[in-house]
PANU-711266 format. One record per residue (C-alpha): residue in one letter; x, y, z. Coordinates in nm, 3 decimals, always signed. Layout:
residues N
{A,{X,Y,Z}},
...
This chain:
residues 285
{M,{+9.084,+11.684,+8.562}},
{A,{+9.212,+11.928,+8.864}},
{A,{+9.555,+12.094,+8.824}},
{S,{+9.855,+11.860,+8.989}},
{E,{+9.969,+12.135,+9.207}},
{A,{+9.603,+12.179,+9.343}},
{L,{+9.553,+11.832,+9.449}},
{A,{+9.573,+11.755,+9.804}},
{I,{+9.852,+11.490,+9.956}},
{E,{+9.660,+11.262,+10.217}},
{R,{+9.756,+10.988,+10.460}},
{L,{+9.610,+10.644,+10.310}},
{A,{+9.426,+10.416,+10.540}},
{I,{+9.384,+10.019,+10.519}},
{D,{+9.131,+10.065,+10.237}},
{D,{+9.392,+10.168,+10.024}},
{V,{+9.602,+9.853,+9.971}},
{D,{+9.467,+9.743,+9.616}},
{A,{+9.448,+10.116,+9.445}},
{G,{+9.778,+10.090,+9.586}},
{L,{+9.852,+9.727,+9.456}},
{R,{+9.732,+9.874,+9.130}},
{L,{+10.017,+10.118,+9.110}},
{S,{+10.266,+9.896,+9.201}},
{D,{+10.167,+9.633,+8.963}},
{A,{+10.146,+9.921,+8.644}},
{A,{+10.514,+9.954,+8.729}},
{S,{+10.589,+9.588,+8.715}},
{W,{+10.715,+9.594,+9.106}},
{N,{+10.739,+9.288,+9.360}},
{Q,{+10.530,+9.421,+9.609}},
{T,{+10.234,+9.232,+9.718}},
{A,{+9.890,+9.327,+9.921}},
{D,{+10.095,+9.209,+10.233}},
{D,{+10.329,+9.489,+10.209}},
{W,{+10.114,+9.763,+10.130}},
{S,{+9.952,+9.688,+10.430}},
{F,{+10.271,+9.686,+10.608}},
{F,{+10.354,+10.038,+10.497}},
{I,{+10.012,+10.150,+10.578}},
{R,{+10.001,+10.000,+10.918}},
{H,{+10.339,+10.050,+11.039}},
{G,{+10.458,+10.354,+10.857}},
{T,{+10.282,+10.670,+10.727}},
{A,{+10.160,+10.607,+10.360}},
{F,{+10.093,+10.914,+10.156}},
{G,{+9.909,+10.950,+9.825}},
{I,{+9.751,+11.173,+9.608}},
{R,{+9.431,+11.102,+9.471}},
{D,{+9.265,+11.284,+9.130}},
{D,{+8.885,+11.285,+9.021}},
{R,{+8.886,+11.080,+8.745}},
{D,{+9.184,+10.840,+8.791}},
{G,{+9.165,+10.784,+9.177}},
{L,{+9.499,+10.721,+9.354}},
{V,{+9.777,+10.852,+9.113}},
{A,{+10.076,+10.888,+9.365}},
{T,{+10.189,+10.715,+9.659}},
{A,{+10.491,+10.742,+9.871}},
{A,{+10.548,+10.588,+10.178}},
{A,{+10.791,+10.670,+10.549}},
{L,{+10.842,+10.366,+10.748}},
{P,{+11.043,+10.417,+11.075}},
{V,{+11.315,+10.191,+11.105}},
{G,{+11.415,+10.198,+11.505}},
{A,{+11.470,+10.512,+11.698}},
{S,{+11.713,+10.663,+11.446}},
{V,{+11.627,+10.610,+11.113}},
{G,{+11.347,+10.582,+10.864}},
{W,{+11.305,+10.429,+10.550}},
{I,{+11.124,+10.613,+10.232}},
{S,{+11.002,+10.375,+9.974}},
{M,{+10.690,+10.317,+9.735}},
{V,{+10.702,+10.676,+9.540}},
{L,{+10.526,+10.580,+9.255}},
{V,{+10.307,+10.807,+9.007}},
{D,{+10.042,+10.660,+8.723}},
{V,{+10.200,+10.698,+8.403}},
{R,{+9.949,+10.941,+8.303}},
{H,{+10.061,+11.196,+8.601}},
{R,{+10.428,+11.198,+8.561}},
{H,{+10.652,+11.493,+8.512}},
{R,{+10.425,+11.713,+8.735}},
{G,{+10.608,+11.728,+9.042}},
{L,{+10.368,+11.443,+9.231}},
{A,{+10.687,+11.257,+9.343}},
{T,{+10.883,+11.564,+9.463}},
{R,{+10.575,+11.665,+9.658}},
{L,{+10.557,+11.304,+9.807}},
{L,{+10.885,+11.316,+9.892}},
{G,{+10.905,+11.572,+10.104}},
{A,{+10.603,+11.472,+10.270}},
{C,{+10.801,+11.195,+10.372}},
{V,{+11.109,+11.392,+10.470}},
{D,{+10.891,+11.602,+10.691}},
{V,{+10.779,+11.282,+10.877}},
{L,{+11.105,+11.137,+10.942}},
{R,{+11.295,+11.443,+11.036}},
{G,{+11.005,+11.535,+11.262}},
{A,{+11.061,+11.216,+11.402}},
{G,{+11.443,+11.265,+11.451}},
{R,{+11.476,+11.030,+11.186}},
{V,{+11.737,+10.996,+10.910}},
{P,{+11.592,+10.936,+10.591}},
{V,{+11.740,+10.685,+10.363}},
{L,{+11.599,+10.532,+10.069}},
{D,{+11.712,+10.233,+9.762}},
{A,{+11.750,+10.417,+9.421}},
{T,{+11.756,+10.302,+9.074}},
{P,{+12.053,+10.532,+8.873}},
{D,{+11.760,+10.765,+8.752}},
{G,{+11.589,+10.789,+9.048}},
{A,{+11.980,+10.856,+9.260}},
{A,{+11.997,+11.164,+9.009}},
{V,{+11.678,+11.307,+9.133}},
{Y,{+11.757,+11.206,+9.499}},
{R,{+12.109,+11.384,+9.484}},
{Q,{+11.911,+11.685,+9.409}},
{A,{+11.727,+11.675,+9.708}},
{G,{+12.062,+11.652,+9.887}},
{F,{+12.063,+11.260,+9.945}},
{V,{+12.409,+11.142,+9.939}},
{S,{+12.508,+10.786,+9.773}},
{G,{+12.639,+10.500,+9.990}},
{F,{+12.677,+10.133,+9.892}},
{A,{+12.567,+9.970,+9.620}},
{F,{+12.383,+9.625,+9.525}},
{E,{+12.242,+9.445,+9.222}},
{R,{+11.925,+9.272,+9.172}},
{W,{+11.978,+8.929,+9.041}},
{Q,{+11.667,+8.738,+8.878}},
{G,{+11.692,+8.369,+8.797}},
{S,{+11.405,+8.075,+8.764}},
{V,{+11.444,+7.767,+8.997}},
{G,{+11.344,+7.399,+8.859}},
{D,{+11.083,+7.186,+8.987}},
{N,{+11.294,+7.093,+9.276}},
{A,{+11.194,+6.800,+9.531}},
{R,{+11.127,+6.998,+9.868}},
{D,{+11.320,+6.944,+10.146}},
{N,{+11.272,+7.068,+10.503}},
{R,{+11.512,+6.871,+10.692}},
{D,{+11.807,+7.021,+10.866}},
{G,{+12.154,+6.983,+10.731}},
{H,{+12.483,+7.150,+10.634}},
{G,{+12.491,+7.384,+10.930}},
{V,{+12.135,+7.547,+10.833}},
{V,{+11.822,+7.489,+11.040}},
{A,{+11.466,+7.612,+10.951}},
{V,{+11.316,+7.850,+11.167}},
{T,{+11.041,+7.683,+11.320}},
{D,{+10.977,+7.802,+11.645}},
{Q,{+11.012,+8.090,+11.858}},
{R,{+11.360,+8.040,+11.983}},
{R,{+11.509,+8.000,+11.682}},
{R,{+11.312,+8.334,+11.572}},
{D,{+11.449,+8.540,+11.862}},
{A,{+11.773,+8.427,+11.763}},
{L,{+11.729,+8.565,+11.380}},
{L,{+11.582,+8.896,+11.533}},
{A,{+11.921,+8.940,+11.745}},
{C,{+12.133,+8.853,+11.450}},
{D,{+11.972,+9.100,+11.248}},
{R,{+11.999,+9.372,+11.520}},
{S,{+12.382,+9.318,+11.532}},
{L,{+12.386,+9.422,+11.187}},
{W,{+12.387,+9.829,+11.177}},
{N,{+12.195,+9.814,+11.567}},
{L,{+11.871,+9.901,+11.384}},
{D,{+11.518,+9.743,+11.505}},
{R,{+11.339,+9.577,+11.249}},
{S,{+11.179,+9.317,+11.470}},
{A,{+10.840,+9.438,+11.313}},
{L,{+10.922,+9.433,+10.927}},
{L,{+11.052,+9.056,+11.024}},
{H,{+10.793,+8.958,+11.227}},
{D,{+10.565,+9.025,+10.929}},
{F,{+10.753,+8.865,+10.719}},
{L,{+10.755,+8.557,+10.926}},
{A,{+10.413,+8.599,+10.988}},
{R,{+10.321,+8.523,+10.637}},
{P,{+10.189,+8.160,+10.565}},
{T,{+10.399,+8.127,+10.241}},
{T,{+10.756,+8.276,+10.416}},
{C,{+11.006,+8.030,+10.487}},
{A,{+11.332,+8.115,+10.684}},
{W,{+11.674,+7.941,+10.797}},
{L,{+11.913,+7.999,+11.072}},
{A,{+12.283,+7.912,+11.062}},
{A,{+12.323,+7.654,+11.339}},
{D,{+12.527,+7.884,+11.539}},
{A,{+12.216,+8.156,+11.502}},
{S,{+12.564,+8.398,+11.334}},
{G,{+12.322,+8.408,+10.999}},
{F,{+12.003,+8.364,+10.843}},
{A,{+11.786,+8.399,+10.512}},
{V,{+11.425,+8.482,+10.460}},
{L,{+11.260,+8.394,+10.179}},
{R,{+10.885,+8.548,+10.105}},
{S,{+10.622,+8.569,+9.805}},
{G,{+10.626,+8.854,+9.603}},
{R,{+10.388,+8.985,+9.341}},
{R,{+10.599,+8.888,+9.003}},
{A,{+10.870,+8.651,+9.216}},
{Q,{+10.952,+8.501,+9.575}},
{Q,{+11.210,+8.768,+9.710}},
{L,{+11.517,+8.573,+9.879}},
{G,{+11.621,+8.815,+10.176}},
{P,{+11.759,+8.967,+10.391}},
{L,{+12.060,+8.682,+10.401}},
{V,{+12.295,+8.717,+10.626}},
{A,{+12.595,+8.502,+10.711}},
{T,{+12.995,+8.535,+10.846}},
{D,{+13.111,+8.438,+10.536}},
{D,{+13.104,+8.344,+10.187}},
{D,{+13.076,+7.945,+10.252}},
{A,{+12.808,+8.007,+10.488}},
{A,{+12.636,+8.265,+10.273}},
{I,{+12.623,+7.996,+9.991}},
{A,{+12.471,+7.708,+10.211}},
{L,{+12.173,+7.955,+10.285}},
{L,{+12.124,+8.029,+9.943}},
{E,{+12.130,+7.664,+9.816}},
{R,{+11.905,+7.596,+10.111}},
{A,{+11.647,+7.828,+9.992}},
{L,{+11.671,+7.756,+9.624}},
{A,{+11.580,+7.380,+9.724}},
{A,{+11.283,+7.507,+9.878}},
{T,{+11.117,+7.707,+9.621}},
{T,{+11.007,+7.662,+9.277}},
{G,{+10.951,+7.964,+8.952}},
{P,{+11.130,+8.306,+8.957}},
{V,{+11.320,+8.453,+9.263}},
{F,{+11.466,+8.808,+9.294}},
{V,{+11.764,+8.815,+9.523}},
{D,{+11.924,+9.176,+9.569}},
{V,{+12.312,+9.135,+9.627}},
{P,{+12.544,+9.386,+9.755}},
{S,{+12.830,+9.444,+9.505}},
{T,{+13.090,+9.347,+9.750}},
{A,{+12.931,+8.985,+9.782}},
{S,{+13.084,+8.854,+9.467}},
{A,{+13.102,+8.493,+9.578}},
{L,{+12.735,+8.487,+9.607}},
{A,{+12.651,+8.658,+9.285}},
{A,{+12.875,+8.392,+9.135}},
{A,{+12.642,+8.077,+9.302}},
{L,{+12.376,+8.262,+9.135}},
{G,{+12.515,+8.305,+8.794}},
{E,{+12.587,+7.910,+8.817}},
{H,{+12.209,+7.863,+8.912}},
{G,{+12.127,+8.072,+8.581}},
{F,{+12.054,+8.402,+8.769}},
{V,{+12.118,+8.709,+8.578}},
{R,{+12.149,+9.071,+8.657}},
{Q,{+11.864,+9.267,+8.659}},
{R,{+11.956,+9.608,+8.769}},
{P,{+12.123,+9.789,+8.983}},
{F,{+12.058,+10.016,+9.307}},
{V,{+12.227,+10.233,+9.556}},
{R,{+12.156,+10.327,+9.886}},
{M,{+12.139,+10.694,+10.010}},
{A,{+12.071,+10.889,+10.310}},
{L,{+11.946,+11.269,+10.355}},
{G,{+12.240,+11.298,+10.607}},
{Q,{+12.540,+11.052,+10.749}},
{T,{+12.385,+10.726,+10.898}},
{Q,{+12.564,+10.380,+10.954}},
{A,{+12.291,+10.244,+10.693}},
{L,{+12.484,+10.393,+10.389}},
{A,{+12.780,+10.167,+10.489}},
{A,{+12.792,+9.822,+10.327}},
{N,{+12.789,+9.527,+10.607}},
{G,{+12.993,+9.224,+10.516}},
{R,{+12.773,+8.994,+10.655}},
{V,{+12.473,+9.103,+10.443}},
{F,{+12.474,+8.925,+10.136}},
{A,{+12.139,+9.026,+10.049}},
{V,{+11.932,+9.306,+10.169}},
{A,{+11.562,+9.250,+10.213}},
{G,{+11.453,+9.479,+9.888}},
{P,{+11.437,+9.837,+9.793}},
{E,{+11.170,+9.894,+9.944}},
{F,{+11.265,+9.776,+10.298}},
{G,{+11.642,+9.797,+10.311}},
């Protein structure tokens, strides 16, 4: 086996989706082949290969508008950990983003946060993953309760405009990708002041982003989304959104693990936004 320090960092191509998926599956993460494809097509995904084991480590840098870039998919095969591979890949992502004038941002677990602080990242707002299983509810696609299904371009445009208003960041490529997936469902507040997106994951449906003007509007979107699915669901809820967390608890959801948003430098993406009741997931922000 080649020494870890001699293993080259390379840019991943679309043919590497399956290999990346094997790494995220081994870590019990929720990313799909569609997610990996998005990172590779729209960002810069890095990997390190070993002659015997193939792709053994990854990280991705994803531009979000002109000023911010997201770092995610920092994965290392269990047999290759504690050899500095993640640190090298993190550095490659930071270099790509800073070279383009973007502030690197990421969402970290508590263990990961300790490592990222050593690299100069500072902590912002916290959120928690809630996990639950939805029973076999009757699917209801009718409009109601001030919530309408996103079924046409006008409503998609309104959803994108609402998202841009949160942090003045352009996530249209990501949201277009989510909405184009055949199993994704999305809903919009009747006055276009909020929305929710529910998409398929590898282990569970992922509900997020969920954006609303207040607790009642957020819970209406939550109830509509939960009525449209069955099986396991993940929801990543900012610690400030206590009413939505309580509503999830009433549905039998439990806290799975915490995260913290971090940035290498100051950025508005570090600040909690009171209209954000669920983020898109730690890999997307």
